[in-house]
Each structure stands twice: as structure tokens, then as C-alpha cells.
N, C-alpha and C positions, 0 to 999 in steps of 0.2 A: 504494500500500500504506500502511495506517495505521501511525503511529509510536507506540511505547510505550517509556517509560523505567521501569525497575525499580530502586529504591533500597533496599538492605538490606545491613547489615553482616555478616549470616550468609551465608557463601559457598555453603552447601548450598542454602538457600532461593533465593538469587539465581540460581544456576545452574539449579535446577529450573524456576524461572519463565522464565528465558531460553530454555531448551530447549522448554518447553511453548508459549510464545507466539511463538517464532521461525518456527513453521510458517505462521502467518497474518499476522504483523506484522513490521515492521522494529523490532527490539527492542534497545535499548541498556541497559546495566546500570552501576550505580555502587555502590561499596562503602561510600560515606559521602556525607553531604549536600554537603560542599564540592565533591566531584567532580561531583555532579549539578548543582549551581549553575553550574559551569563549562560543562557541556554546554548548559544552558539559556541561556547567553549567546550561543550560536551556532546553536541549533536549537530549533524548536518541536515539541512532541509533541501527539498527539491525546489521549493519556491518560497518567497517571503512577500507578505503584503505589509506595508508600513504607512502610517500616517505621515504626511509631509511636515506637519508642524505640531510639535509636542514640547512640553516644558523640559528644560535642561538640555538634553541631547535630542535634536530634531531629526527629521527624515533625511536631510542631506548628510549629516554626520553618520547616521546609521548606515546609509547607503555606502559611504566611503569605507567605513569599517568592515562591512560585509565584503566589499570588493577586495580589500586588503587580505582578508583571511579566507574567504570562500569565493574566489574569483569567478567561478562558473555558476554560482547560485543566482538565478534571476530575481530581481526585486521589482515588485509592482508598488507604485506610490499612489496613495489616495489622499485627497485634499478637500477640505471644506471651503477653500479660498478661491475656487473657480479655476479656470483654465490659464490664468496669467502666468503660472509657474510651470506649465506643462513642458514647454520647449527647454527651459532650464534643466529640469530633472531628466528629461530624455537625453540631453547633451551630456549630462553627468553620468549616464549609464543605466538609468532605470529601464526596465524591460517594457513597462507601460505605465500610463498615468491616467487616473480616473478622478472625477470630481464627485463630491457628495451633493445630493443624495445618490447613492450608488445604484446602478442597474446590475443586479446580481447575476443575471444571465451573461451579460457582457464581461463582467469580472471573472466569472467562471470560465468563459472561453479563453480569456487571457491567461488564467492560471493553467489551464490545459495546454495551451501553446507554450507557456514558459517551461512547464515540466517536460514537454516533448523536446524543447530546445536544450534543456539541461542534460 
């Protein structure tokens, strides 16, 4: 079973994604980047979904750290701040970028493609 890590400081979004993806994936969640980085010390994931903007360590920093340690792991960025950061995150190496509210079917397709790519 493919593994997925969801990182989001919004508990509603995090739980929604965990419930949605747990049907087909082994799905772990983290409410902050530091917790996610601890998970990544011990486990590899087939794909990661992370919020773009979180307290302390945000999506860009987590993206860079994942790229340093897990170069081939695709990272999908989600944001409640609209499309204005899409190009930036894509240039920084995100596999895909989605805005909130999320279209779960489109996000699921991106996860499937990311895992196939991985």
C-alpha cells in the first residue's frame, strides 16, 4: 500500500484529507512541519501533501527539507491564499499546487500521478 503524509495546521483540513485518503493509502498526518520532519527521519513516503503557509516552518521550508533528504519524494502544496503563489512553488519543485477549498477528486488524481512518478 502506498504511503502518504499530510501536513496542515488546520485540523479540519487535515482530518478531511486523512479520512479521504485512508481508504486507499497508508496515511499519516502532522499538524506542523516539525512533527512531519520527525516522521521523515524514520519513514519514507510515496507522496506528501503540505500546506503552503503554517506557523514556524512553512511549506517552502518543508519542501526544501524534503528535497534535501528525500529527493525523489513528490510534494503537493495546498494553499488557502489562492493561486498567486502557484508559479513560485512549482518553480521551487512542488509536484502540484492546489488552492483551498480543495477539489478532492483533482487532488486524488495528482496524488496518483505523483506516486506513479515516484
